[in-house]
N, CA and C atoms of all chains as a GROMACS GRO file, in nm:
protein
  603
    1MET      N    1  -3.774   0.597  -0.938
    1MET     CA    2  -3.844   0.496  -0.860
    1MET      C    3  -3.846   0.536  -0.710
    2LYS      N    4  -3.965   0.532  -0.649
    2LYS     CA    5  -3.973   0.563  -0.505
    2LYS      C    6  -3.952   0.439  -0.424
    3THR      N    7  -3.893   0.460  -0.308
    3THR     CA    8  -3.870   0.342  -0.222
    3THR      C    9  -3.911   0.370  -0.079
    4LYS      N   10  -3.935   0.264  -0.009
    4LYS     CA   11  -3.964   0.278   0.136
    4LYS      C   12  -3.853   0.227   0.225
    5ILE      N   13  -3.734   0.226   0.163
    5ILE     CA   14  -3.619   0.171   0.235
    5ILE      C   15  -3.595   0.242   0.367
    6ARG      N   16  -3.593   0.379   0.358
    6ARG     CA   17  -3.562   0.456   0.478
    6ARG      C   18  -3.667   0.426   0.589
    7GLU      N   19  -3.794   0.426   0.546
    7GLU     CA   20  -3.902   0.400   0.642
    7GLU      C   21  -3.883   0.265   0.711
    8PHE      N   22  -3.865   0.160   0.635
    8PHE     CA   23  -3.850   0.023   0.697
    8PHE      C   24  -3.721   0.010   0.772
    9ARG      N   25  -3.618   0.080   0.722
    9ARG     CA   26  -3.488   0.076   0.791
    9ARG      C   27  -3.497   0.140   0.927
   10LYS      N   28  -3.566   0.251   0.934
   10LYS     CA   29  -3.583   0.322   1.064
   10LYS      C   30  -3.667   0.235   1.160
   11ASP      N   31  -3.770   0.167   1.104
   11ASP     CA   32  -3.853   0.077   1.186
   11ASP      C   33  -3.772  -0.032   1.253
   12GLN      N   34  -3.671  -0.079   1.180
   12GLN     CA   35  -3.590  -0.187   1.231
   12GLN      C   36  -3.460  -0.141   1.298
   13ASN      N   37  -3.444  -0.011   1.306
   13ASN     CA   38  -3.324   0.048   1.372
   13ASN      C   39  -3.195   0.004   1.302
   14ILE      N   40  -3.197   0.003   1.173
   14ILE     CA   41  -3.074  -0.033   1.098
   14ILE      C   42  -3.017   0.093   1.037
   15THR      N   43  -2.890   0.110   1.042
   15THR     CA   44  -2.827   0.226   0.978
   15THR      C   45  -2.801   0.192   0.831
   16GLN      N   46  -2.777   0.297   0.754
   16GLN     CA   47  -2.743   0.277   0.610
   16GLN      C   48  -2.620   0.185   0.597
   17GLU      N   49  -2.524   0.210   0.683
   17GLU     CA   50  -2.400   0.133   0.683
   17GLU      C   51  -2.427  -0.017   0.705
   18GLU      N   52  -2.512  -0.045   0.801
   18GLU     CA   53  -2.545  -0.184   0.833
   18GLU      C   54  -2.620  -0.251   0.719
   19LEU      N   55  -2.717  -0.180   0.663
   19LEU     CA   56  -2.793  -0.240   0.551
   19LEU      C   57  -2.701  -0.266   0.435
   20ALA      N   58  -2.611  -0.169   0.412
   20ALA     CA   59  -2.515  -0.182   0.303
   20ALA      C   60  -2.425  -0.304   0.318
   21ALA      N   61  -2.388  -0.330   0.441
   21ALA     CA   62  -2.306  -0.444   0.473
   21ALA      C   63  -2.382  -0.576   0.450
   22ILE      N   64  -2.510  -0.576   0.485
   22ILE     CA   65  -2.591  -0.696   0.471
   22ILE      C   66  -2.607  -0.731   0.323
   23VAL      N   67  -2.639  -0.630   0.241
   23VAL     CA   68  -2.664  -0.657   0.097
   23VAL      C   69  -2.540  -0.642   0.010
   24ASP      N   70  -2.423  -0.623   0.071
   24ASP     CA   71  -2.295  -0.618   0.000
   24ASP      C   72  -2.282  -0.502  -0.104
   25VAL      N   73  -2.326  -0.384  -0.060
   25VAL     CA   74  -2.305  -0.268  -0.147
   25VAL      C   75  -2.243  -0.157  -0.060
   26THR      N   76  -2.216  -0.043  -0.118
   26THR     CA   77  -2.164   0.070  -0.042
   26THR      C   78  -2.276   0.150   0.022
   27ARG      N   79  -2.242   0.226   0.125
   27ARG     CA   80  -2.342   0.309   0.190
   27ARG      C   81  -2.400   0.414   0.095
   28GLN      N   82  -2.318   0.457   0.002
   28GLN     CA   83  -2.360   0.561  -0.092
   28GLN      C   84  -2.470   0.504  -0.183
   29THR      N   85  -2.461   0.373  -0.213
   29THR     CA   86  -2.564   0.315  -0.299
   29THR      C   87  -2.699   0.309  -0.224
   30ILE      N   88  -2.694   0.276  -0.095
   30ILE     CA   89  -2.819   0.276  -0.016
   30ILE      C   90  -2.876   0.416  -0.010
   31ASN      N   91  -2.791   0.513   0.013
   31ASN     CA   92  -2.836   0.655   0.019
   31ASN      C   93  -2.899   0.694  -0.115
   32SER      N   94  -2.834   0.655  -0.224
   32SER     CA   95  -2.886   0.687  -0.357
   32SER      C   96  -3.020   0.622  -0.384
   33LEU      N   97  -3.035   0.497  -0.334
   33LEU     CA   98  -3.163   0.425  -0.349
   33LEU      C   99  -3.274   0.493  -0.269
   34GLU      N  100  -3.238   0.533  -0.149
   34GLU     CA  101  -3.335   0.601  -0.062
   34GLU      C  102  -3.387   0.731  -0.121
   35GLN      N  103  -3.297   0.798  -0.189
   35GLN     CA  104  -3.331   0.924  -0.249
   35GLN      C  105  -3.401   0.906  -0.386
   36GLY      N  106  -3.409   0.782  -0.431
   36GLY     CA  107  -3.476   0.755  -0.560
   36GLY      C  108  -3.395   0.797  -0.680
   37LYS      N  109  -3.264   0.816  -0.658
   37LYS     CA  110  -3.179   0.854  -0.769
   37LYS      C  111  -3.138   0.734  -0.859
   38TYR      N  112  -3.128   0.621  -0.796
   38TYR     CA  113  -3.077   0.503  -0.863
   38TYR      C  114  -3.178   0.389  -0.864
   39ASN      N  115  -3.197   0.324  -0.978
   39ASN     CA  116  -3.284   0.208  -0.987
   39ASN      C  117  -3.205   0.080  -0.973
   40PRO      N  118  -3.233   0.000  -0.873
   40PRO     CA  119  -3.150  -0.121  -0.852
   40PRO      C  120  -3.180  -0.232  -0.949
   41SER      N  121  -3.090  -0.327  -0.953
   41SER     CA  122  -3.116  -0.448  -1.037
   41SER      C  123  -3.215  -0.534  -0.958
   42LEU      N  124  -3.272  -0.631  -1.023
   42LEU     CA  125  -3.369  -0.718  -0.957
   42LEU      C  126  -3.306  -0.792  -0.841
   43GLU      N  127  -3.181  -0.832  -0.860
   43GLU     CA  128  -3.108  -0.906  -0.755
   43GLU      C  129  -3.093  -0.820  -0.632
   44LEU      N  130  -3.050  -0.695  -0.650
   44LEU     CA  131  -3.028  -0.609  -0.537
   44LEU      C  132  -3.160  -0.576  -0.469
   45ALA      N  133  -3.264  -0.550  -0.550
   45ALA     CA  134  -3.397  -0.521  -0.493
   45ALA      C  135  -3.444  -0.637  -0.406
   46TYR      N  136  -3.421  -0.757  -0.456
   46TYR     CA  137  -3.461  -0.878  -0.382
   46TYR      C  138  -3.384  -0.888  -0.250
   47LYS      N  139  -3.252  -0.865  -0.258
   47LYS     CA  140  -3.168  -0.874  -0.135
   47LYS      C  141  -3.211  -0.770  -0.029
   48ILE      N  142  -3.243  -0.647  -0.076
   48ILE     CA  143  -3.286  -0.541   0.016
   48ILE      C  144  -3.419  -0.579   0.077
   49THR      N  145  -3.510  -0.632  -0.005
   49THR     CA  146  -3.643  -0.668   0.048
   49THR      C  147  -3.626  -0.776   0.154
   50LYS      N  148  -3.541  -0.870   0.131
   50LYS     CA  149  -3.515  -0.980   0.233
   50LYS      C  150  -3.452  -0.925   0.356
   51ALA      N  151  -3.352  -0.833   0.335
   51ALA     CA  152  -3.285  -0.774   0.448
   51ALA      C  153  -3.378  -0.689   0.538
   52LEU      N  154  -3.481  -0.635   0.475
   52LEU     CA  155  -3.578  -0.556   0.554
   52LEU      C  156  -3.697  -0.637   0.600
   53ASN      N  157  -3.685  -0.768   0.589
   53ASN     CA  158  -3.790  -0.868   0.633
   53ASN      C  159  -3.923  -0.841   0.567
   54LYS      N  160  -3.924  -0.812   0.439
   54LYS     CA  161  -4.048  -0.794   0.365
   54LYS      C  162  -4.064  -0.912   0.264
   55ASP      N  163  -4.188  -0.937   0.229
   55ASP     CA  164  -4.217  -1.049   0.143
   55ASP      C  165  -4.203  -1.013  -0.005
   56LYS      N  166  -4.257  -0.900  -0.041
   56LYS     CA  167  -4.262  -0.863  -0.186
   56LYS      C  168  -4.171  -0.745  -0.217
   57ILE      N  169  -4.114  -0.750  -0.332
   57ILE     CA  170  -4.027  -0.638  -0.374
   57ILE      C  171  -4.112  -0.509  -0.385
   58GLU      N  172  -4.233  -0.523  -0.434
   58GLU     CA  173  -4.321  -0.406  -0.453
   58GLU      C  174  -4.364  -0.341  -0.320
   59ASP      N  175  -4.338  -0.408  -0.210
   59ASP     CA  176  -4.365  -0.347  -0.080
   59ASP      C  177  -4.262  -0.238  -0.050
   60VAL      N  178  -4.142  -0.261  -0.103
   60VAL     CA  179  -4.028  -0.170  -0.077
   60VAL      C  180  -4.008  -0.072  -0.190
   61PHE      N  181  -4.020  -0.119  -0.309
   61PHE     CA  182  -3.997  -0.034  -0.429
   61PHE      C  183  -4.128  -0.003  -0.502
   62ILE      N  184  -4.152   0.125  -0.522
   62ILE     CA  185  -4.278   0.161  -0.586
   62ILE      C  186  -4.249   0.224  -0.722
   63MET      N  187  -4.305   0.168  -0.825
   63MET     CA  188  -4.286   0.221  -0.959
   63MET      C  189  -4.368   0.350  -0.981
   64GLY      N  190  -4.313   0.441  -1.062
   64GLY     CA  191  -4.389   0.556  -1.103
   64GLY      C  192  -4.366   0.677  -1.024
   65MET      N  193  -2.282  -0.925  -0.945
   65MET     CA  194  -2.334  -0.794  -0.910
   65MET      C  195  -2.234  -0.711  -0.831
   66THR      N  196  -2.197  -0.765  -0.716
   66THR     CA  197  -2.097  -0.698  -0.631
   66THR      C  198  -1.966  -0.773  -0.633
   67SER      N  199  -1.858  -0.704  -0.656
   67SER     CA  200  -1.731  -0.772  -0.652
   67SER      C  201  -1.643  -0.706  -0.548
   68LYS      N  202  -1.555  -0.783  -0.490
   68LYS     CA  203  -1.465  -0.729  -0.389
   68LYS      C  204  -1.322  -0.733  -0.432
   69LYS      N  205  -1.258  -0.620  -0.426
   69LYS     CA  206  -1.119  -0.613  -0.462
   69LYS      C  207  -1.037  -0.640  -0.336
   70VAL      N  208  -0.974  -0.750  -0.330
   70VAL     CA  209  -0.903  -0.786  -0.206
   70VAL      C  210  -0.753  -0.781  -0.237
   71VAL      N  211  -0.679  -0.721  -0.143
   71VAL     CA  212  -0.533  -0.718  -0.158
   71VAL      C  213  -0.482  -0.850  -0.105
   72THR      N  214  -0.458  -0.945  -0.193
   72THR     CA  215  -0.413  -1.079  -0.157
   72THR      C  216  -0.262  -1.081  -0.148
   73LYS      N  217  -0.211  -1.195  -0.098
   73LYS     CA  218  -0.064  -1.212  -0.087
   73LYS      C  219  -0.004  -1.213  -0.225
   74LYS      N  220  -0.075  -1.279  -0.318
   74LYS     CA  221  -0.030  -1.296  -0.454
   74LYS      C  222  -0.016  -1.158  -0.521
   75SER      N  223  -0.118  -1.073  -0.505
   75SER     CA  224  -0.114  -0.941  -0.570
   75SER      C  225  -0.008  -0.852  -0.506
   76MET      N  226   0.015  -0.873  -0.376
   76MET     CA  227   0.118  -0.795  -0.307
   76MET      C  228   0.259  -0.833  -0.359
   77ILE      N  229   0.279  -0.965  -0.379
   77ILE     CA  230   0.407  -1.010  -0.434
   77ILE      C  231   0.429  -0.954  -0.576
   78PHE      N  232   0.321  -0.952  -0.654
   78PHE     CA  233   0.330  -0.898  -0.789
   78PHE      C  234   0.369  -0.753  -0.787
   79ARG      N  235   0.306  -0.676  -0.696
   79ARG     CA  236   0.335  -0.536  -0.683
   79ARG      C  237   0.482  -0.511  -0.643
   80ILE      N  238   0.530  -0.590  -0.546
   80ILE     CA  239   0.667  -0.573  -0.500
   80ILE      C  240   0.768  -0.603  -0.613
   81VAL      N  241   0.737  -0.709  -0.688
   81VAL     CA  242   0.827  -0.745  -0.804
   81VAL      C  243   0.825  -0.632  -0.907
   82PHE      N  244   0.708  -0.577  -0.930
   82PHE     CA  245   0.699  -0.466  -1.025
   82PHE      C  246   0.772  -0.343  -0.980
   83ILE      N  247   0.764  -0.312  -0.847
   83ILE     CA  248   0.835  -0.199  -0.794
   83ILE      C  249   0.987  -0.219  -0.811
   84ILE      N  250   1.033  -0.337  -0.775
   84ILE     CA  251   1.175  -0.366  -0.789
   84ILE      C  252   1.221  -0.352  -0.934
   85PHE      N  253   1.136  -0.401  -1.027
   85PHE     CA  254   1.166  -0.393  -1.166
   85PHE      C  255   1.179  -0.247  -1.212
   86LEU      N  256   1.085  -0.163  -1.164
   86LEU     CA  257   1.087  -0.021  -1.202
   86LEU      C  258   1.213   0.049  -1.154
   87ILE      N  259   1.245   0.026  -1.023
   87ILE     CA  260   1.360   0.094  -0.964
   87ILE      C  261   1.490   0.047  -1.030
   88VAL      N  262   1.502  -0.086  -1.044
   88VAL     CA  263   1.625  -0.139  -1.099
   88VAL      C  264   1.645  -0.096  -1.245
   89SER      N  265   1.533  -0.105  -1.323
   89SER     CA  266   1.547  -0.064  -1.467
   89SER      C  267   1.578   0.083  -1.475
   90GLY      N  268   1.517   0.165  -1.387
   90GLY     CA  269   1.545   0.309  -1.381
   90GLY      C  270   1.694   0.335  -1.356
   91ALA      N  271   1.747   0.263  -1.253
   91ALA     CA  272   1.886   0.280  -1.217
   91ALA      C  273   1.980   0.235  -1.334
   92LEU      N  274   1.940   0.123  -1.396
   92LEU     CA  275   2.026   0.072  -1.508
   92LEU      C  276   2.023   0.171  -1.627
   93LEU      N  277   1.904   0.229  -1.657
   93LEU     CA  278   1.896   0.324  -1.767
   93LEU      C  279   1.986   0.444  -1.739
   94ASN      N  280   1.982   0.490  -1.612
   94ASN     CA  281   2.068   0.603  -1.574
   94ASN      C  282   2.216   0.567  -1.586
   95GLN      N  283   2.245   0.444  -1.537
   95GLN     CA  284   2.387   0.399  -1.530
   95GLN      C  285   2.446   0.393  -1.673
   96PHE      N  286   2.363   0.340  -1.769
   96PHE     CA  287   2.416   0.326  -1.905
   96PHE      C  288   2.380   0.441  -1.997
   97ASN      N  289   2.337   0.552  -1.939
   97ASN     CA  290   2.304   0.673  -2.013
   97ASN      C  291   2.204   0.650  -2.124
   98VAL      N  292   2.102   0.568  -2.096
   98VAL     CA  293   1.996   0.546  -2.192
   98VAL      C  294   1.879   0.633  -2.150
   99GLY      N  295   1.816   0.702  -2.247
   99GLY     CA  296   1.701   0.782  -2.219
   99GLY      C  297   1.732   0.903  -2.130
  100THR      N  298   1.856   0.954  -2.141
  100THR     CA  299   1.895   1.065  -2.060
  100THR      C  300   1.873   1.198  -2.139
  101ASN      N  301   1.785   1.186  -2.241
  101ASN     CA  302   1.761   1.302  -2.329
  101ASN      C  303   1.662   1.399  -2.271
  102GLU      N  304   1.652   1.406  -2.140
  102GLU     CA  305   1.564   1.498  -2.071
  102GLU      C  306   1.420   1.490  -2.120
  103LEU      N  307   1.354   1.377  -2.082
  103LEU     CA  308   1.217   1.355  -2.118
  103LEU      C  309   1.131   1.468  -2.068
  104PHE      N  310   1.045   1.524  -2.156
  104PHE     CA  311   0.957   1.637  -2.120
  104PHE      C  312   1.029   1.760  -2.071
  105GLY      N  313   1.161   1.762  -2.092
  105GLY     CA  314   1.240   1.880  -2.053
  105GLY      C  315   1.269   1.887  -1.905
  106TYR      N  316   1.240   1.785  -1.827
  106TYR     CA  317   1.262   1.797  -1.682
  106TYR      C  318   1.366   1.698  -1.629
  107SER      N  319   1.349   1.568  -1.667
  107SER     CA  320   1.443   1.472  -1.613
  107SER      C  321   1.465   1.356  -1.708
  108THR      N  322   1.535   1.254  -1.660
  108THR     CA  323   1.564   1.142  -1.753
  108THR      C  324   1.453   1.033  -1.737
  109VAL      N  325   1.450   0.944  -1.833
  109VAL     CA  326   1.351   0.833  -1.828
  109VAL      C  327   1.378   0.746  -1.701
  110GLY      N  328   1.505   0.724  -1.671
  110GLY     CA  329   1.543   0.647  -1.552
  110GLY      C  330   1.488   0.708  -1.424
  111ASN      N  331   1.506   0.841  -1.412
  111ASN     CA  332   1.457   0.909  -1.294
  111ASN      C  333   1.303   0.901  -1.280
  112TYR      N  334   1.238   0.910  -1.393
  112TYR     CA  335   1.088   0.894  -1.388
  112TYR      C  336   1.052   0.756  -1.340
  113LEU      N  337   1.120   0.654  -1.389
  113LEU     CA  338   1.089   0.516  -1.347
  113LEU      C  339   1.116   0.498  -1.195
  114ILE      N  340   1.225   0.553  -1.150
  114ILE     CA  341   1.258   0.544  -1.008
  114ILE      C  342   1.153   0.619  -0.923
  115PHE      N  343   1.111   0.737  -0.972
  115PHE     CA  344   1.007   0.814  -0.903
  115PHE      C  345   0.878   0.732  -0.890
  116ILE      N  346   0.833   0.676  -1.005
  116ILE     CA  347   0.707   0.598  -1.005
  116ILE      C  348   0.724   0.481  -0.910
  117GLY      N  349   0.843   0.418  -0.908
  117GLY     CA  350   0.869   0.307  -0.818
  117GLY      C  351   0.849   0.348  -0.673
  118PHE      N  352   0.905   0.463  -0.632
  118PHE     CA  353   0.892   0.506  -0.494
  118PHE      C  354   0.749   0.548  -0.463
  119VAL      N  355   0.677   0.606  -0.558
  119VAL     CA  356   0.535   0.641  -0.533
  119VAL      C  357   0.457   0.512  -0.507
  120MET      N  358   0.491   0.407  -0.589
  120MET     CA  359   0.422   0.278  -0.573
  120MET      C  360   0.455   0.213  -0.436
  121VAL      N  361   0.577   0.233  -0.388
  121VAL     CA  362   0.614   0.182  -0.257
  121VAL      C  363   0.521   0.243  -0.149
  122LEU      N  364   0.505   0.377  -0.164
  122LEU     CA  365   0.420   0.453  -0.069
  122LEU      C  366   0.276   0.402  -0.075
  123VAL      N  367   0.222   0.394  -0.196
  123VAL     CA  368   0.083   0.353  -0.217
  123VAL      C  369   0.061   0.210  -0.163
  124THR      N  370   0.155   0.122  -0.201
  124THR     CA  371   0.144  -0.020  -0.157
  124THR      C  372   0.147  -0.033  -0.005
  125THR      N  373   0.235   0.042   0.060
  125THR     CA  374   0.246   0.038   0.204
  125THR      C  375   0.117   0.084   0.267
  126ILE      N  376   0.061   0.198   0.217
  126ILE     CA  377  -0.064   0.250   0.275
  126ILE      C  378  -0.175   0.147   0.251
  127THR      N  379  -0.186   0.090   0.132
  127THR     CA  380  -0.289  -0.012   0.102
  127THR      C  381  -0.277  -0.130   0.192
  128TYR      N  382  -0.155  -0.172   0.219
  128TYR     CA  383  -0.133  -0.292   0.298
  128TYR      C  384  -0.178  -0.272   0.444
  129PHE      N  385  -0.149  -0.153   0.499
  129PHE     CA  386  -0.180  -0.130   0.639
  129PHE      C  387  -0.319  -0.071   0.665
  130THR      N  388  -0.386  -0.030   0.561
  130THR     CA  389  -0.522   0.029   0.584
  130THR      C  390  -0.630  -0.062   0.529
  131LYS      N  391  -0.698  -0.011   0.429
  131LYS     CA  392  -0.811  -0.084   0.368
  131LYS      C  393  -0.767  -0.200   0.285
  132ARG      N  394  -0.804  -0.325   0.324
  132ARG     CA  395  -0.760  -0.436   0.247
  132ARG      C  396  -0.872  -0.491   0.160
  133GLU      N  397  -0.991  -0.434   0.172
  133GLU     CA  398  -1.101  -0.482   0.093
  133GLU      C  399  -1.178  -0.366   0.035
  134LYS      N  400  -1.210  -0.371  -0.091
  134LYS     CA  401  -1.281  -0.263  -0.154
  134LYS      C  402  -1.402  -0.317  -0.226
  135ILE      N  403  -1.521  -0.268  -0.186
  135ILE     CA  404  -1.641  -0.316  -0.253
  135ILE      C  405  -1.668  -0.239  -0.381
  136ILE      N  406  -1.692  -0.314  -0.487
  136ILE     CA  407  -1.737  -0.250  -0.612
  136ILE      C  408  -1.876  -0.302  -0.643
  137ASP      N  409  -1.975  -0.217  -0.622
  137ASP     CA  410  -2.112  -0.266  -0.640
  137ASP      C  411  -2.162  -0.226  -0.778
  138GLU      N  412  -2.291  -0.266  -0.804
  138GLU     CA  413  -2.351  -0.244  -0.938
  138GLU      C  414  -2.364  -0.095  -0.973
  139ARG      N  415  -2.390  -0.012  -0.871
  139ARG     CA  416  -2.405   0.130  -0.898
  139ARG      C  417  -2.270   0.187  -0.949
  140MET      N  418  -2.161   0.144  -0.881
  140MET     CA  419  -2.027   0.194  -0.918
  140MET      C  420  -1.990   0.145  -1.057
  141GLU      N  421  -2.031   0.022  -1.089
  141GLU     CA  422  -2.001  -0.031  -1.224
  141GLU      C  423  -2.080   0.048  -1.328
  142MET      N  424  -2.201   0.082  -1.297
  142MET     CA  425  -2.287   0.160  -1.387
  142MET      C  426  -2.223   0.300  -1.410
  143LEU      N  427  -2.176   0.359  -1.297
  143LEU     CA  428  -2.114   0.493  -1.306
  143LEU      C  429  -1.986   0.484  -1.389
  144ARG      N  430  -1.911   0.377  -1.370
  144ARG     CA  431  -1.786   0.362  -1.443
  144ARG      C  432  -1.812   0.347  -1.593
  145ASN      N  433  -1.914   0.267  -1.629
  145ASN     CA  434  -1.946   0.250  -1.767
  145ASN      C  435  -1.994   0.381  -1.834
  146LYS      N  436  -2.079   0.453  -1.760
  146LYS     CA  437  -2.128   0.584  -1.813
  146LYS      C  438  -2.012   0.678  -1.830
  147THR      N  439  -1.927   0.686  -1.734
  147THR     CA  440  -1.810   0.782  -1.742
  147THR      C  441  -1.717   0.742  -1.858
  148MET      N  442  -1.695   0.612  -1.873
  148MET     CA  443  -1.607   0.566  -1.983
  148MET      C  444  -1.667   0.608  -2.118
  149THR      N  445  -1.797   0.586  -2.133
  149THR     CA  446  -1.865   0.622  -2.258
  149THR      C  447  -1.852   0.771  -2.284
  150LEU      N  448  -1.881   0.848  -2.178
  150LEU     CA  449  -1.871   0.991  -2.189
  150LEU      C  450  -1.731   1.044  -2.226
  151THR      N  451  -1.631   0.983  -2.158
  151THR     CA  452  -1.491   1.022  -2.185
  151THR      C  453  -1.454   0.986  -2.330
  152PHE      N  454  -1.496   0.867  -2.373
  152PHE     CA  455  -1.458   0.822  -2.504
  152PHE      C  456  -1.525   0.917  -2.610
  153THR      N  457  -1.650   0.948  -2.591
  153THR     CA  458  -1.722   1.037  -2.682
  153THR      C  459  -1.653   1.174  -2.689
  154VAL      N  460  -1.621   1.227  -2.573
  154VAL     CA  461  -1.553   1.359  -2.569
  154VAL      C  462  -1.415   1.350  -2.640
  155PHE      N  463  -1.349   1.239  -2.613
  155PHE     CA  464  -1.215   1.219  -2.675
  155PHE      C  465  -1.225   1.219  -2.830
  156ILE      N  466  -1.325   1.148  -2.885
  156ILE     CA  467  -1.345   1.145  -3.028
  156ILE      C  468  -1.372   1.283  -3.085
  157PHE      N  469  -1.463   1.357  -3.018
  157PHE     CA  470  -1.494   1.493  -3.063
  157PHE      C  471  -1.375   1.586  -3.050
  158ALA      N  472  -1.298   1.569  -2.939
  158ALA     CA  473  -1.181   1.653  -2.919
  158ALA      C  474  -1.072   1.624  -3.026
  159ALA      N  475  -1.060   1.496  -3.058
  159ALA     CA  476  -0.962   1.459  -3.162
  159ALA      C  477  -1.002   1.520  -3.298
  160PHE      N  478  -1.130   1.516  -3.324
  160PHE     CA  479  -1.180   1.576  -3.452
  160PHE      C  480  -1.155   1.727  -3.453
  161ALA      N  481  -1.186   1.792  -3.340
  161ALA     CA  482  -1.166   1.936  -3.329
  161ALA      C  483  -1.015   1.973  -3.346
  162LEU      N  484  -0.929   1.887  -3.285
  162LEU     CA  485  -0.784   1.913  -3.293
  162LEU      C  486  -0.735   1.898  -3.437
  163ILE      N  487  -0.789   1.802  -3.511
  163ILE     CA  488  -0.749   1.781  -3.651
  163ILE      C  489  -0.781   1.913  -3.726
  164ILE      N  490  -0.897   1.966  -3.706
  164ILE     CA  491  -0.935   2.091  -3.776
  164ILE      C  492  -0.847   2.204  -3.730
  165TRP      N  493  -0.827   2.212  -3.598
  165TRP     CA  494  -0.742   2.320  -3.538
  165TRP      C  495  -0.601   2.313  -3.602
  166ASP      N  496  -0.550   2.188  -3.607
  166ASP     CA  497  -0.414   2.169  -3.660
  166ASP      C  498  -0.407   2.209  -3.809
  167GLY      N  499  -0.515   2.190  -3.879
  167GLY     CA  500  -0.520   2.229  -4.022
  167GLY      C  501  -0.518   2.380  -4.039
  168ILE      N  502  -0.582   2.450  -3.945
  168ILE     CA  503  -0.588   2.599  -3.957
  168ILE      C  504  -0.465   2.661  -3.893
  169TRP      N  505  -0.441   2.630  -3.764
  169TRP     CA  506  -0.323   2.679  -3.695
  169TRP      C  507  -0.235   2.560  -3.653
  170PRO      N  508  -0.132   2.525  -3.729
  170PRO     CA  509  -0.056   2.402  -3.700
  170PRO      C  510   0.000   2.400  -3.556
  171ILE      N  511  -0.014   2.282  -3.494
  171ILE     CA  512   0.034   2.267  -3.353
  171ILE      C  513   0.182   2.240  -3.360
  172THR      N  514   0.259   2.328  -3.297
  172THR     CA  515   0.405   2.318  -3.301
  172THR      C  516   0.467   2.251  -3.178
  173MET      N  517   0.375   2.214  -3.086
  173MET     CA  518   0.422   2.155  -2.958
  173MET      C  519   0.489   2.021  -2.984
  174ARG      N  520   0.588   1.985  -2.897
  174ARG     CA  521   0.657   1.856  -2.910
  174ARG      C  522   0.559   1.741  -2.893
  175TYR      N  523   0.574   1.635  -2.969
  175TYR     CA  524   0.482   1.526  -2.970
  175TYR      C  525   0.464   1.463  -2.829
  176SER      N  526   0.581   1.444  -2.760
  176SER     CA  527   0.576   1.380  -2.625
  176SER      C  528   0.496   1.466  -2.527
  177ILE      N  529   0.518   1.597  -2.533
  177ILE     CA  530   0.445   1.686  -2.441
  177ILE      C  531   0.300   1.685  -2.474
  178PHE      N  532   0.269   1.690  -2.605
  178PHE     CA  533   0.128   1.694  -2.650
  178PHE      C  534   0.056   1.567  -2.599
  179ILE      N  535   0.116   1.451  -2.614
  179ILE     CA  536   0.053   1.324  -2.569
  179ILE      C  537   0.034   1.327  -2.418
  180SER      N  538   0.134   1.374  -2.347
  180SER     CA  539   0.123   1.377  -2.200
  180SER      C  540   0.009   1.466  -2.153
  181TYR      N  541  -0.004   1.583  -2.220
  181TYR     CA  542  -0.114   1.674  -2.191
  181TYR      C  543  -0.248   1.607  -2.220
  182ALA      N  544  -0.252   1.539  -2.335
  182ALA     CA  545  -0.378   1.474  -2.378
  182ALA      C  546  -0.421   1.368  -2.278
  183VAL      N  547  -0.322   1.282  -2.234
  183VAL     CA  548  -0.354   1.178  -2.138
  183VAL      C  549  -0.398   1.236  -2.005
  184CYS      N  550  -0.326   1.339  -1.959
  184CYS     CA  551  -0.362   1.404  -1.827
  184CYS      C  552  -0.501   1.465  -1.839
  185THR      N  553  -0.532   1.532  -1.951
  185THR     CA  554  -0.663   1.593  -1.965
  185THR      C  555  -0.771   1.487  -1.962
  186MET      N  556  -0.745   1.372  -2.030
  186MET     CA  557  -0.846   1.268  -2.031
  186MET      C  558  -0.869   1.210  -1.892
  187LEU      N  559  -0.761   1.191  -1.817
  187LEU     CA  560  -0.773   1.139  -1.681
  187LEU      C  561  -0.852   1.236  -1.591
  188LEU      N  562  -0.814   1.363  -1.608
  188LEU     CA  563  -0.881   1.469  -1.529
  188LEU      C  564  -1.032   1.471  -1.564
  189PHE      N  565  -1.061   1.465  -1.695
  189PHE     CA  566  -1.200   1.464  -1.738
  189PHE      C  567  -1.275   1.344  -1.684
  190TYR      N  568  -1.208   1.227  -1.686
  190TYR     CA  569  -1.271   1.104  -1.630
  190TYR      C  570  -1.308   1.125  -1.484
  191GLY      N  571  -1.209   1.177  -1.408
  191GLY     CA  572  -1.230   1.198  -1.264
  191GLY      C  573  -1.345   1.294  -1.236
  192ILE      N  574  -1.347   1.407  -1.306
  192ILE     CA  575  -1.451   1.507  -1.285
  192ILE      C  576  -1.588   1.450  -1.328
  193ALA      N  577  -1.590   1.381  -1.444
  193ALA     CA  578  -1.716   1.326  -1.496
  193ALA      C  579  -1.772   1.224  -1.397
  194TYR      N  580  -1.678   1.142  -1.339
  194TYR     CA  581  -1.725   1.042  -1.242
  194TYR      C  582  -1.790   1.106  -1.119
  195LYS      N  583  -1.725   1.213  -1.071
  195LYS     CA  584  -1.777   1.282  -0.952
  195LYS      C  585  -1.912   1.347  -0.981
  196VAL      N  586  -1.921   1.404  -1.103
  196VAL     CA  587  -2.050   1.469  -1.141
  196VAL      C  588  -2.161   1.365  -1.149
  197LEU      N  589  -2.131   1.257  -1.216
  197LEU     CA  590  -2.236   1.150  -1.235
  197LEU      C  591  -2.271   1.087  -1.098
  198GLU      N  592  -2.171   1.081  -1.009
  198GLU     CA  593  -2.192   1.021  -0.877
  198GLU      C  594  -2.298   1.103  -0.799
  199ARG      N  595  -2.294   1.234  -0.820
  199ARG     CA  596  -2.390   1.319  -0.750
  199ARG      C  597  -2.530   1.303  -0.814
  200ARG      N  598  -2.533   1.274  -0.942
  200ARG     CA  599  -2.661   1.262  -1.013
  200ARG      C  600  -2.728   1.128  -0.984
  201TYR      N  601  -2.649   1.020  -0.971
  201TYR     CA  602  -2.711   0.886  -0.948
  201TYR      C  603  -2.689   0.840  -0.805
   0.00000   0.00000   0.00000
């Protein structure tokens, strides 16, 4: 799964560490998500979307 | 989804009680010459208990003064489950292979040493498998 986490994170000047703290996961998990290695649960995807001030999950996570 | 392992006062008291139990029982075993049959050919059961007790003192002290909170997120749980499954599968196949091996060339190693090797190998395999899967996911 492709994500736009890095792009949106850079726009908002948030580090991986900070985003990880907001959504209650480790920095490694954020890194893994950004690299598209790990597919998050719906709950985590929702939390990240909210943390990045986006409305829809599909704005951040792209299937395929 | 995410759980936090916190070193609470209650868990610290439990650890301290367990450490005291290990050291005292180790000393008592040595005192009454129980288990002094040179376990694994190196030392007595009592000495091993005392050693584990002191290692736990070290670990508990470090834990208390450093990181008091550990996040376990969903990715880590997924990795743990995958590693457990892999380790269990390998263990089953290894046990099967050892049965055949033992049938052809009987294993003459002492039972206690054999079990300790088996446990250490499993732990080592678990650690390596976790690190490998961590790179993949």
